[in-house]
C-alpha positions in Angstrom: 3.7 -7.0 12.2 0.6 -9.0 11.2 -0.7 -6.1 9.1 2.7 -5.8 7.2 2.6 -9.6 6.5 -1.0 -9.3 5.1 0.1 -6.2 3.1 3.0 -8.2 1.6 0.7 -11.2 0.7 -1.7 -8.8 -1.0 1.1 -7.2 -2.9 2.2 -10.6 -4.2 -1.3 -11.1 -5.6 -1.4 -7.8 -7.5 -0.1 -7.2 -11.0 3.0 -5.0 -11.5 0.7 -2.3 -12.9 -1.6 -2.4 -9.9 1.5 -2.2 -7.6 2.5 1.1 -9.3 -0.6 2.6 -7.6 0.3 1.1 -4.3 3.9 2.5 -4.6 2.6 5.9 -5.6 0.4 5.9 -2.5 3.3 5.0 -0.3 5.4 7.8 -1.8 2.6 10.3 -1.3 2.3 9.3 2.3 6.0 9.6 2.9 6.4 5.9 3.5 9.6 5.7 1.4 10.8 2.3 2.7 7.4 0.8 1.9 7.5 2.3 -1.5 10.9 0.8 -2.2 9.6 -2.6 -1.1 6.7 -2.3 -3.5 8.9 -1.2 -6.4 11.2 -4.2 -5.7 8.1 -6.5 -5.7 7.2 -5.0 -9.1 10.6 -6.0 -10.5 10.0 -9.6 -9.4 6.9 -9.8 -11.6 8.8 -9.2 -14.9 6.8 -6.1 -15.7 6.4 -4.4 -19.1 9.0 -1.8 -20.0 6.7 1.2 -19.3 6.0 -0.2 -15.8 9.7 -0.9 -15.2 10.6 2.6 -16.3 8.0 4.2 -14.0 9.0 1.9 -11.1 12.7 2.8 -11.5 11.9 6.6 -11.5 9.6 6.4 -8.5 12.1 4.1 -6.6 14.7 6.8 -7.3 12.4 9.4 -5.8 12.0 7.2 -2.7 15.7 6.8 -2.3 16.4 10.5 -2.9 13.8 11.3 -0.2 15.7 9.0 2.2 18.9 10.8 1.2 20.4 7.6 -0.2 21.8 9.4 -3.2 23.8 6.7 -4.9 20.8 4.4 -5.0 18.6 7.2 -6.3 21.2 7.9 -9.1 21.2 4.2 -10.0 17.4 4.0 -10.3 17.1 7.3 -12.2 19.8 6.2 -14.6 17.9 2.9 -15.1 14.7 4.8 -15.8 16.6 7.0 -18.3 17.8 3.9 -20.1 14.1 3.2 -20.7 13.1 6.8 -21.2 11.2 6.1 -24.4 8.7 4.2 -22.2 8.1 7.0 -19.7 5.1 9.2 -20.3 7.2 12.4 -20.5 10.1 10.5 -22.1 12.4 11.3 -19.2 11.8 15.0 -18.5 10.9 14.6 -14.8 13.6 11.9 -14.4 16.3 14.3 -15.7 15.0 17.0 -13.3 15.0 14.4 -10.4 18.5 13.4 -11.2 19.6 17.0 -11.5 18.3 17.7 -8.0 20.2 14.8 -6.6 23.4 15.9 -8.2 22.8 19.4 -7.0 22.3 18.1 -3.4 25.6 16.3 -3.8 27.3 19.6 -4.9 28.0 18.3 -8.4 26.8 21.4 -10.2 28.2 20.4 -13.6 26.2 17.1 -13.7 23.1 18.9 -12.2 23.2 21.6 -14.9 23.6 18.9 -17.6 20.6 17.0 -16.3 18.4 20.2 -16.1 19.6 21.1 -19.7 18.6 17.7 -21.0 15.2 17.9 -19.3 14.6 21.4 -20.7 15.6 20.3 -24.2 13.1 17.4 -24.0 10.4 19.7 -22.7 10.9 22.2 -25.6 10.8 19.3 -28.1 7.5 18.1 -26.5 6.1 21.6 -26.8 7.2 21.9 -30.4 5.5 18.5 -31.3 2.3 19.4 -29.4 2.1 22.8 -31.1 2.6 21.1 -34.5 0.0 18.5 -33.7 -2.5 21.2 -32.7 -1.8 23.2 -35.9 -2.4 20.1 -38.1 -5.5 19.1 -36.1 -7.0 22.6 -36.4 -6.3 22.7 -40.1 -8.0 19.4 -40.7 -11.1 20.4 -38.8 -11.2 24.0 -40.1 -11.4 22.6 -43.7 -14.4 20.4 -42.7 
């Protein structure tokens, strides 16, 4: 109990961005309740939108791991509302949400989430290929 109190005090001293690392560590260790507590602490700190988006996705992962599917759906949906701030613009969040819907037996919603994730992934690949083509043209001329 004393260790948990110390951990909470230390969490209160960290920035929201630093807490993302703590939450990721908790997730990786399978300490899902602890991860949720960390992500809730992040929200109290009025984080930046990218931090909020990441915390929502990762909190969704923690809830999905605990089979609390409605909470997971809520957090994944919140992350998707901020998808322009996610590093992959929501690809993994769509896949995560699709897995939850699949677990719940809602194949229609699951397929739609996977389709949206695939579309975003293809768009990223197209943009990356175009950027590489332009980049190589610029440096091939030099």
